[in-house]
The first five atom37 places (N, CA, C, CB, O) and aatype in JSON, in Angstrom:
{
  "aatype": [20, 20, 20, 20, 20, 20, 20, 20, 20, 20, 20, 20, 20, 20, 20, 20, 20, 20, 20, 20, 20, 20, 20, 20, 20, 20, 20, 20, 20, 20, 20, 20, 20, 20, 20, 20, 20, 20, 20, 20, 20, 20, 20, 20, 20, 20, 20, 20, 20, 20, 20, 20, 20, 20, 20, 20, 20, 20, 20, 20, 20, 20, 20, 20, 20, 20, 20, 20, 20, 20, 20, 20, 20, 20, 20, 20, 20],
  "atom_mask": [
    [1, 1, 1, 1, 1],
    [1, 1, 1, 1, 1],
    [1, 1, 1, 1, 1],
    [1, 1, 1, 1, 1],
    [1, 1, 1, 1, 1],
    [1, 1, 1, 1, 1],
    [1, 1, 1, 1, 1],
    [1, 1, 1, 1, 1],
    [1, 1, 1, 1, 1],
    [1, 1, 1, 1, 1],
    [1, 1, 1, 1, 1],
    [1, 1, 1, 1, 1],
    [1, 1, 1, 1, 1],
    [1, 1, 1, 1, 1],
    [1, 1, 1, 1, 1],
    [1, 1, 1, 1, 1],
    [1, 1, 1, 1, 1],
    [1, 1, 1, 1, 1],
    [1, 1, 1, 1, 1],
    [1, 1, 1, 1, 1],
    [1, 1, 1, 1, 1],
    [1, 1, 1, 1, 1],
    [1, 1, 1, 1, 1],
    [1, 1, 1, 1, 1],
    [1, 1, 1, 1, 1],
    [1, 1, 1, 1, 1],
    [1, 1, 1, 1, 1],
    [1, 1, 1, 1, 1],
    [1, 1, 1, 1, 1],
    [1, 1, 1, 1, 1],
    [1, 1, 1, 1, 1],
    [1, 1, 1, 1, 1],
    [1, 1, 1, 1, 1],
    [1, 1, 1, 1, 1],
    [1, 1, 1, 1, 1],
    [1, 1, 1, 1, 1],
    [1, 1, 1, 1, 1],
    [1, 1, 1, 1, 1],
    [1, 1, 1, 1, 1],
    [1, 1, 1, 1, 1],
    [1, 1, 1, 1, 1],
    [1, 1, 1, 1, 1],
    [1, 1, 1, 1, 1],
    [1, 1, 1, 1, 1],
    [1, 1, 1, 1, 1],
    [1, 1, 1, 1, 1],
    [1, 1, 1, 1, 1],
    [1, 1, 1, 1, 1],
    [1, 1, 1, 1, 1],
    [1, 1, 1, 1, 1],
    [1, 1, 1, 1, 1],
    [1, 1, 1, 1, 1],
    [1, 1, 1, 1, 1],
    [1, 1, 1, 1, 1],
    [1, 1, 1, 1, 1],
    [1, 1, 1, 1, 1],
    [1, 1, 1, 1, 1],
    [1, 1, 1, 1, 1],
    [1, 1, 1, 1, 1],
    [1, 1, 1, 1, 1],
    [1, 1, 1, 1, 1],
    [1, 1, 1, 1, 1],
    [1, 1, 1, 1, 1],
    [1, 1, 1, 1, 1],
    [1, 1, 1, 1, 1],
    [1, 1, 1, 1, 1],
    [1, 1, 1, 1, 1],
    [1, 1, 1, 1, 1],
    [1, 1, 1, 1, 1],
    [1, 1, 1, 1, 1],
    [1, 1, 1, 1, 1],
    [1, 1, 1, 1, 1],
    [1, 1, 1, 1, 1],
    [1, 1, 1, 1, 1],
    [1, 1, 1, 1, 1],
    [1, 1, 1, 1, 1],
    [1, 1, 1, 1, 1]
  ],
  "atom_positions": [
    [[66.23, -132.77, -38.07], [67.46, -132.65, -37.51], [68.41, -131.87, -38.25], [67.94, -133.84, -37.29], [69.3, -131.22, -37.69]],
    [[68.15, -131.96, -40.18], [69.12, -131.59, -40.74], [68.81, -129.89, -40.78], [69.29, -132.43, -42.07], [69.59, -129.25, -41.48]],
    [[67.89, -129.23, -40.18], [67.87, -128.16, -40.23], [68.18, -127.44, -38.83], [66.8, -127.94, -40.82], [68.06, -126.22, -38.72]],
    [[68.62, -128.3, -37.72], [68.81, -127.65, -36.82], [70.17, -126.86, -36.59], [68.51, -128.4, -36.01], [71.14, -126.95, -37.34]],
    [[70.12, -126.17, -35.6], [71.35, -125.18, -35.36], [72.47, -125.94, -34.87], [71.06, -124.0, -34.3], [73.55, -125.68, -35.39]],
    [[72.45, -126.74, -34.08], [73.75, -127.97, -33.78], [74.33, -128.46, -34.98], [73.24, -129.4, -33.01], [75.55, -128.45, -35.14]],
    [[73.48, -128.92, -35.89], [73.44, -129.92, -36.83], [74.29, -128.71, -38.04], [71.6, -130.66, -37.17], [75.38, -128.91, -38.57]],
    [[73.58, -127.73, -38.19], [74.43, -126.58, -38.98], [75.77, -125.91, -38.27], [73.41, -125.32, -39.24], [76.78, -125.57, -38.88]],
    [[75.65, -125.84, -37.48], [77.17, -125.76, -36.37], [78.28, -126.47, -36.95], [77.01, -126.54, -34.74], [79.3, -126.05, -37.49]],
    [[77.82, -127.83, -36.68], [78.92, -129.06, -37.03], [79.17, -129.02, -38.53], [78.33, -130.7, -36.63], [80.36, -129.09, -38.82]],
    [[78.38, -128.94, -39.5], [78.46, -128.47, -40.78], [79.54, -127.5, -41.01], [77.25, -127.94, -41.13], [80.67, -127.85, -41.36]],
    [[79.2, -126.26, -40.81], [80.04, -125.48, -40.86], [81.63, -125.5, -40.25], [79.37, -124.67, -40.49], [82.61, -125.02, -40.82]],
    [[81.6, -126.13, -39.02], [82.99, -126.33, -38.35], [83.67, -126.99, -38.97], [83.08, -126.85, -37.17], [84.84, -126.63, -39.07]],
    [[83.22, -128.29, -39.69], [83.75, -129.21, -40.76], [84.07, -128.51, -42.06], [82.75, -130.31, -41.05], [85.01, -128.94, -42.73]],
    [[83.42, -127.52, -42.45], [83.45, -126.76, -44.04], [84.68, -125.92, -43.74], [81.89, -125.63, -44.58], [85.61, -125.92, -44.55]],
    [[84.74, -125.27, -42.7], [85.86, -124.41, -42.19], [87.05, -125.14, -41.67], [85.39, -123.54, -41.1], [88.14, -124.65, -41.99]],
    [[87.05, -125.99, -41.08], [88.14, -126.79, -41.04], [89.05, -127.26, -42.39], [87.63, -127.86, -40.4], [90.27, -127.2, -42.55]],
    [[87.9, -127.81, -43.38], [88.36, -128.3, -44.59], [88.97, -127.04, -45.64], [87.09, -129.12, -45.22], [89.86, -127.09, -46.49]],
    [[88.15, -125.96, -45.21], [88.85, -124.87, -46.2], [89.86, -124.19, -45.74], [88.03, -123.85, -46.66], [90.5, -123.47, -46.51]],
    [[90.2, -124.28, -44.28], [91.68, -123.58, -43.86], [92.48, -124.59, -43.67], [91.75, -122.67, -42.53], [93.63, -124.25, -43.36]],
    [[92.23, -125.95, -43.77], [93.3, -127.13, -43.95], [93.95, -127.1, -42.54], [94.53, -126.87, -45.29], [95.17, -126.95, -42.54]],
    [[93.42, -127.2, -41.52], [93.81, -127.62, -40.07], [92.37, -127.43, -39.08], [95.22, -126.51, -39.47], [91.43, -126.66, -39.23]],
    [[92.6, -128.37, -38.13], [91.42, -128.15, -37.62], [91.13, -126.92, -36.56], [91.15, -129.34, -37.1], [91.91, -126.14, -36.02]],
    [[89.64, -127.04, -36.48], [89.1, -125.72, -36.21], [89.35, -125.67, -34.59], [87.41, -125.55, -36.73], [89.11, -126.63, -33.85]],
    [[89.89, -124.37, -34.14], [90.27, -124.14, -32.73], [89.26, -123.44, -31.94], [91.48, -123.38, -32.65], [88.28, -122.89, -32.43]],
    [[89.51, -123.48, -30.76], [88.27, -122.45, -30.06], [88.62, -121.04, -30.39], [88.15, -122.52, -28.27], [87.61, -120.35, -30.22]],
    [[89.59, -120.38, -30.77], [89.68, -118.95, -31.33], [88.64, -118.75, -32.63], [91.3, -118.66, -31.82], [88.05, -117.69, -32.84]],
    [[88.53, -120.07, -33.53], [87.76, -119.86, -34.44], [86.33, -120.11, -34.38], [88.23, -120.39, -35.27], [85.7, -120.1, -35.44]],
    [[85.66, -120.36, -33.11], [84.15, -120.76, -32.54], [83.45, -119.46, -32.99], [83.98, -121.06, -30.68], [82.41, -119.65, -33.63]],
    [[83.84, -118.13, -32.78], [82.84, -116.85, -32.97], [82.54, -116.9, -34.67], [83.71, -115.14, -32.41], [81.45, -116.67, -35.21]],
    [[83.71, -117.24, -35.3], [83.4, -117.19, -36.74], [82.6, -118.24, -36.96], [84.55, -117.22, -37.66], [81.76, -117.88, -37.78]],
    [[82.4, -119.47, -36.62], [81.45, -120.66, -36.76], [80.28, -120.11, -36.51], [81.66, -121.87, -35.85], [79.47, -120.17, -37.43]],
    [[79.85, -119.43, -35.24], [78.65, -119.28, -34.93], [77.97, -118.25, -35.34], [78.58, -119.33, -33.86], [76.79, -118.06, -35.04]],
    [[78.88, -117.23, -36.33], [78.68, -116.23, -36.92], [78.18, -116.33, -38.28], [79.66, -115.63, -36.83], [77.45, -115.52, -38.84]],
    [[78.76, -117.69, -38.88], [78.14, -118.02, -40.08], [77.03, -118.86, -39.99], [78.99, -118.57, -40.9], [76.44, -119.14, -41.03]],
    [[76.5, -119.45, -38.58], [75.83, -120.2, -38.61], [74.25, -119.54, -38.36], [76.39, -121.1, -37.8], [73.14, -120.0, -38.65]],
    [[74.7, -118.07, -37.63], [73.54, -117.14, -37.16], [73.09, -116.59, -38.81], [74.16, -115.67, -35.88], [71.95, -116.22, -39.12]],
    [[74.11, -116.64, -39.63], [73.63, -115.73, -41.0], [72.9, -116.44, -41.43], [74.55, -115.29, -42.14], [71.73, -116.11, -41.64]],
    [[73.42, -117.72, -41.71], [72.48, -118.97, -42.56], [71.36, -119.2, -41.97], [73.1, -120.44, -42.67], [70.47, -119.67, -42.67]],
    [[71.02, -118.91, -40.31], [69.64, -119.16, -39.79], [68.58, -118.46, -40.63], [69.52, -118.68, -38.33], [67.38, -118.73, -40.59]],
    [[69.01, -117.8, -41.19], [67.64, -116.66, -41.95], [67.11, -117.21, -43.3], [68.29, -114.88, -42.45], [66.13, -116.89, -43.97]],
    [[68.23, -118.31, -43.51], [67.83, -118.76, -45.1], [67.5, -120.4, -44.74], [69.39, -118.52, -46.5], [67.49, -121.22, -45.65]],
    [[67.28, -120.76, -43.5], [66.87, -121.89, -43.13], [68.14, -122.89, -42.97], [65.84, -122.3, -44.09], [67.88, -124.09, -42.96]],
    [[69.31, -122.55, -42.85], [70.67, -123.42, -42.67], [70.92, -124.07, -44.12], [70.49, -124.74, -41.39], [71.37, -125.22, -44.17]],
    [[70.66, -123.37, -45.32], [71.13, -123.95, -46.45], [72.39, -124.13, -46.47], [70.83, -123.37, -47.45], [73.1, -123.39, -45.79]],
    [[72.97, -125.21, -47.28], [74.32, -125.73, -47.26], [74.95, -124.54, -47.97], [74.55, -127.23, -47.98], [76.06, -124.21, -47.54]],
    [[74.37, -123.73, -49.15], [75.02, -123.11, -49.94], [75.35, -121.67, -48.83], [74.15, -122.97, -51.41], [76.47, -121.17, -48.89]],
    [[74.69, -121.31, -48.23], [74.87, -119.95, -47.07], [75.86, -120.74, -46.34], [73.33, -119.33, -45.94], [76.91, -120.1, -46.27]],
    [[75.94, -121.9, -45.75], [77.01, -122.3, -44.92], [78.5, -122.34, -45.99], [76.55, -123.89, -44.19], [79.58, -121.87, -45.65]],
    [[78.32, -122.79, -46.84], [79.7, -122.59, -47.84], [79.96, -121.0, -47.98], [79.44, -123.29, -49.58], [80.99, -120.45, -47.6]],
    [[79.03, -120.47, -48.48], [79.19, -119.01, -48.66], [80.02, -118.21, -47.25], [77.56, -118.38, -48.89], [81.07, -117.58, -47.34]],
    [[79.43, -118.37, -46.31], [79.93, -118.22, -45.19], [81.23, -118.16, -44.61], [79.5, -118.83, -44.77], [81.81, -117.21, -44.1]],
    [[81.57, -119.32, -44.78], [83.05, -119.76, -45.2], [83.94, -118.95, -45.81], [83.05, -120.75, -46.05], [84.9, -118.39, -45.28]],
    [[83.57, -118.9, -47.08], [84.48, -118.78, -48.17], [84.53, -116.95, -47.7], [83.79, -119.41, -50.01], [85.45, -116.27, -48.16]],
    [[83.73, -116.46, -46.98], [83.54, -114.8, -46.99], [84.16, -114.51, -45.58], [81.74, -114.17, -47.13], [84.38, -113.34, -45.27]],
    [[84.47, -115.6, -44.65], [84.8, -115.41, -43.47], [86.42, -114.85, -43.47], [84.49, -116.71, -42.72], [87.17, -115.08, -44.41]],
    [[86.79, -114.14, -42.32], [88.13, -113.77, -42.48], [88.97, -114.5, -41.91], [88.39, -112.64, -42.14], [90.13, -114.1, -41.76]],
    [[88.48, -116.01, -41.35], [89.76, -116.87, -40.71], [90.07, -117.61, -42.65], [89.06, -118.52, -38.89], [91.18, -117.98, -43.05]],
    [[89.07, -117.64, -43.31], [89.25, -118.38, -44.48], [90.23, -117.54, -45.28], [87.91, -118.68, -45.22], [91.35, -117.93, -45.6]],
    [[89.64, -116.21, -45.6], [90.38, -115.2, -46.31], [91.9, -115.05, -45.83], [89.64, -113.88, -46.13], [92.8, -114.94, -46.66]],
    [[92.12, -115.05, -44.53], [93.35, -115.46, -44.16], [94.5, -116.09, -44.12], [93.29, -115.58, -43.79], [95.63, -115.79, -43.76]],
    [[93.94, -117.13, -44.63], [94.62, -118.67, -44.35], [95.76, -118.64, -45.31], [93.54, -120.12, -44.71], [95.69, -118.25, -46.47]],
    [[96.81, -119.09, -44.71], [98.11, -119.28, -45.35], [98.62, -120.5, -46.02], [98.95, -119.04, -44.48], [99.13, -121.35, -45.29]],
    [[98.58, -120.69, -47.16], [99.01, -122.17, -47.8], [100.3, -122.73, -47.01], [99.45, -122.02, -49.56], [101.26, -121.98, -46.8]],
    [[100.3, -123.72, -46.68], [101.6, -124.72, -46.52], [102.31, -124.94, -47.48], [101.37, -125.97, -46.14], [101.75, -125.39, -48.48]],
    [[103.85, -124.68, -47.51], [104.66, -125.21, -48.26], [104.63, -126.65, -48.5], [105.68, -124.86, -47.87], [104.51, -127.49, -47.61]],
    [[104.75, -126.88, -49.67], [104.8, -128.66, -50.21], [106.14, -128.68, -50.37], [103.94, -129.24, -51.82], [106.77, -127.66, -50.63]],
    [[106.85, -130.18, -50.21], [108.06, -130.55, -50.74], [108.2, -130.34, -52.37], [108.26, -131.98, -50.35], [109.36, -130.34, -52.78]],
    [[107.2, -130.16, -53.32], [107.42, -129.99, -54.65], [107.46, -128.62, -55.15], [106.52, -130.68, -55.32], [107.65, -128.28, -56.31]],
    [[107.17, -127.6, -53.78], [107.07, -125.94, -54.0], [108.49, -125.53, -53.98], [106.18, -125.04, -52.74], [109.29, -125.78, -53.09]],
    [[108.71, -124.88, -55.03], [109.78, -123.9, -55.22], [110.19, -123.26, -54.24], [109.54, -123.03, -56.01], [111.39, -122.97, -54.32]],
    [[109.57, -122.86, -53.18], [109.76, -121.83, -52.15], [110.42, -122.58, -50.96], [108.34, -121.1, -51.73], [110.71, -121.94, -49.95]],
    [[110.66, -123.82, -51.06], [111.04, -125.24, -50.28], [112.5, -125.37, -50.41], [110.29, -126.67, -50.95], [112.93, -125.8, -51.49]],
    [[113.59, -124.97, -49.19], [114.86, -125.33, -49.63], [114.93, -127.12, -49.78], [115.96, -124.66, -48.49], [114.33, -127.89, -49.02]],
    [[115.78, -127.52, -50.9], [115.75, -128.58, -50.78], [117.58, -129.11, -50.42], [114.93, -129.03, -52.06], [118.56, -128.37, -50.55]],
    [[117.61, -130.48, -49.99], [118.92, -130.8, -49.61], [119.24, -131.59, -51.02], [119.05, -131.7, -48.09], [118.41, -132.32, -51.57]],
    [[120.69, -131.3, -51.57], [121.11, -131.93, -52.81], [122.12, -132.92, -52.45], [121.66, -130.92, -53.84], [122.66, -133.61, -53.32]]
  ]
}
């Protein structure tokens, strides 16, 4: 089961969600499938799934959300 494509897809989806800081949407699924297909050649190793997420366009284009402590957020005084 640990080496199945379905398990690898679930892991890749969860890693991507964590990496981009939001839920994975339907338009992100081609990225997930691409990550899994590239990892298949190396028996779905976790290292390859993580690398696939880090190199994915979705992860590369992510936008950091401002936090209340951020100097870019206007504060009321």
